[in-house]
N, C-alpha and C positions, 0 to 999 in steps of 0.2 A: 505494499499500500505506501502509495508518495503522494503528496501533494502538490500541484501544479500548477500554475498560473496561465487561467483561459480568457479568452474576450468574452464579452457579456452576449451570451446568445442573444440572435434575432429572431423575432419569431414572427410565425406565418400568419394569415391576414383572420385565420381561425382558432388562434392559440391566444394564450395567454403569459405572461412572464411573473414566476412567484419570486417572491423573496422568500428563502426558507429561514422559517424560525426553529424546528425539529425536524431532525431525519434520524430516524430509529434504525437500528443495526438488527437485521434479519437472519434467523438462522436459515436460510437459502444461501444469501450473501455469504455465509461462513463456510457452506458448503464450496462459492463459488470459490473463493480466497484459496480453499485449500485444493480446487480443481476436481472436483465432485460433480459440480453441477454443468452439463452441457449450453445451458442458456448466457452465462458468463465465460466471455472470452475477454482478456485483457487486450489492447488497454481498454479501461471500462470505468465511467463515472457510474458508482454504482448507487442504491439508496432508491425505493419504494414506497417507505412509511414516513409521512412527512404532512407537516402543518407550514402555512405563512400567508402572507399579506401579498395582495395583488398589486404590481406595479405595472402592470402596463396591459390594456386589451386592443389586441389585432379588430379590426374597421367590422369584417365577417362577424366575429366572436361577440362584438358590444352591440351590431344588430339582430343575432340570434339568441342572446341573454341579456336583456337588456336590465337586469337585477345584479348581474355583476359593476362592481364598481371599485376603482382604485382604493387602498387601504384595508379593504375588505380581508377579514380573516377566513381560512379556508385550508380545506384538506381535499388531497386527489383521489379519483381511483384511478390508478395507476396501469390499471388494463385497458389497450386500446383494441376495440375489436372493429370490423368492418360495417357494421351495421346492416349487412345485405343479404348474409348467408343463410341458411336455414335456421342455425343455431342462434343467431342472432334476432332472427323475425320469431325464435319461439321461447326466448325469455334467457337465453344460456348464451350471453356474450362469452363468458369466460370458458366456453368451448368451441368459439369461431378458430377456424384450420388458419385464420389469416393475422390472429389476435398476436399482438407487441405486449411488452412490458417495459415501464420507463423504468429506467435503473437496471436493463437487460437489454432491449434491442435498440434502445437510444439513450442518450446522457440522463440518469438520475438525479437525487436530491442531496448527495455526499458534494454539496457547493453552496455556493451564497447565493445563486439564483437557477431557476429551472424553467424550462419552457413546455408547457402541454397543451393539449386539446380543451378548447373553452368548453366543451361537451362531458369532461370529466371532473371539472371542478365542483364540489360542493361546500358552499357556505355554512360557516360552523353556527349552532343556533347562539342565540344570545345568551350571553353570561359564559359560555363555554371556552375555556383556556387554550391557546394554540399548545400546551404541552398535551393536555388532552385529547385534541384535535389528532394529534401526530400518532396516535393508539388505533385511529378508525380502523386503517387497514389491516394490522392480525386480528383485532376485533371482527369483521368481517369475516374474515379466514376461519374463526371460531364460531361465527354464527352460521355459517353454511357448513361446518360439520353438523350441528345441532339438528339444522334443516335436512339432513341427509339422514342421522339419529332418529327423527321422532319424536313423538312425546313418550316421555320414560316414568310416567308416574310408576310409584311403587318399584321400579326395576330398580337392580344396582348394575353399573357403569364401570369403566378399566380408562384409564387413560395414560400411557407408556410413554414418558417425558415432562417433566414439569420445567419447560422452558417457556417462554412467553407464548405461545400457541399451545399448548398443555395446560398451561394454567387459566387461560381465558376459555379453552376449551371446558376445564371443570366446572366455570362459575353457567357455563352456558348448558350444561347436562345438566347441574343442579336448578337450573331455571326453569327447564322442562319437566321439574319434577322426578326425576332420581333421587330415590331414598336415600342412596349412599355411591358416594365415584372414589373409586380407590385409585391413587397416581402414585407411579414410581418412576423412580429418578436412583441418580448413581449421587447426587451432590447432598451433602446432607442440610447446605442451609438451603437448597430449595425446596426440599421437605419439609423443612420449618413452615415456609411460606404457602405449601399444600396445606397444610393444618389450619392455618390462620385463613385460607379460604372455605374452608368448611370442608376438604377432602381427608382423607384417610391415605395417608403418606407409606408407600412401600419402598424400604431400603433394598435397592436391587444387588445392591453389593453383597448382601450377606441374608438376604432372604429371597426363597422362590416367590414369586409375581402369582404364578398361575395356580400353586395350591394356598396360594392363602387367599385369593379369589373364591377359590373353590369352597374352601371349610366355611366363607363367609356367606356362599349361596346355595348349603346343601347337597355340595356336588356338580351343581349347573353351568356353574360361570359366569362370566358378564354376560349379560344381554346384548349390549353393545361396548365394543373397546374401539380405542381412538388409538393409533400410534404416531405420535407427534414427533417422532425421532426418525424411524425412516433407515434401519439398519438390515441386515441379515437376522441377528440377535430378537431384535423388536418384533420384527415380524411373524419370526417363529414364536415368539412368548403372544403375542397378540391370537395365533391360532390356539394355542395349548391355551390362553384365558377365557377363550370364548364360549359360550353354553353353544349345544347343537342347534342348528337352524337360526344361530344369530347372527351378529352384525358387525365387520372387523373393517372399521375404517381407516383406508391407509392417506394419513396425511403430510407425512415427514418425507423429506428428500434428501438425505443426507446421502445415502448411495442410491443411484442411478441402477441397479441391477441387484439381485439376490435372491438365493433359494428359498423358495419356501416349502412348507410341508405339503405337497399340493394333496399327498393319497388323503391326509386326516381332514382337509378341508373338504374333499369327496364325500368322505363318509360320513363325516357328518354334518354335512349340506350348511356349511360355514360358508353367509354371504360376504363376500370381500366386496369393497365399493371404494374406488379412487373418489380423493375430496381433493378439489383442485379451486384455489383463490375464491370466487363470491360471486353472484349475478347482483345488479345494482338495487334490487331488494334488500340482499342481504347488507348492502355497505350501510344502505338509509337506514336501518335496524339498530346496526352496529352504533352509528353515531347518538340517536334514538337512546340505547340503552348505556352508553357511556356519559351520555348527558344527563341520564337518570340517577348515574351511581351504582347501577345494576353490574356494571363491567370496570375490572378497573387493576391495575399493577404495584399501584402506589401501595406502601410507603417503599416499594423496592427500583424506583428508578433512577437513574443516575443520569445527568448532565454533563456533559463534556466537551471541549471544545474540537472543534472538525477537524484538526492537528493534530488532537489525539487520538483519532480514529483507529490508526494503525496498531497502538501498543492497545487498543481496548479490543479490536480483533483475535488479538493474539490470547488475550488474558479471558476472552468469552471461550474460545477453542478450550484453553488449558484448563481452567480452573476458575467459573465468574463467580461462586462463593454466593453472598447475597445480593442477587443482583438480576431482576427479571426483564428489566428491558435498558437500554442504553440509548438516551436520545443526543445526536452531536448536534452542536450549535454554531453555525458556521460567524 
């Protein structure tokens, strides 16, 4: 990771320029930094979780979106879709075959300013801080996971990984009525966060995740399991901990490919489903839940100067400790 000087971006007529206030570091960017993520190829300005203020609005953008004004606090849905394909027309733009991601296919928000299409800008509700607004993107990922999980009244669920997405997914699953949500992780500090958010922590270093869940569910296993890590180990753990005919939702992207116990999936009719990004409705709901205080990562959010981003990438890979999210400030 290197800090470089670039010219101020020039915006197209349908775009806006945003002065970045906060830009979060995402686990997928850590994978990209390690060379494990095919979307992120250097040289690249990453950063797709962010908030900021509008500083310039293109003429087409101003005409099409008259409520946007200079100085307005906003966040951005960083997923860009074509708007005309089958998936876009059926409310699934995140599956658009032509989709692009700010911070992967084009320069992102680890910068003082970033240009984005005006159609992807979401003004923050009155009273919402830019600090909270920067959490909208990861919160939307968790909301989409919850939408795929469905109602969970009285059920028990499992989340593998207590990173930001895992912690937010824990909160979403509880909002959907789960009687108990188990969360496994290797980091003791993050397991303390799990308990603080109402989850049941499992220390994956010393405890058998599948056995603990089975013991707590009369041997059945979790109705829904979310893998928020994405390694061969966690994917296999997810299969082992999910009840027959249950659902395993794969969200983590740490490893592009890995082996999975296919025979067990088949013999127990486990539904394995990918969860990628979010719909427009998921993003809007995420902002609403953040505004209500129903989703949060405080008090374990660290604000750090953009110039320290490289060292934070190293720390988050090795030993994040009591940090749920790092927000870089240009």
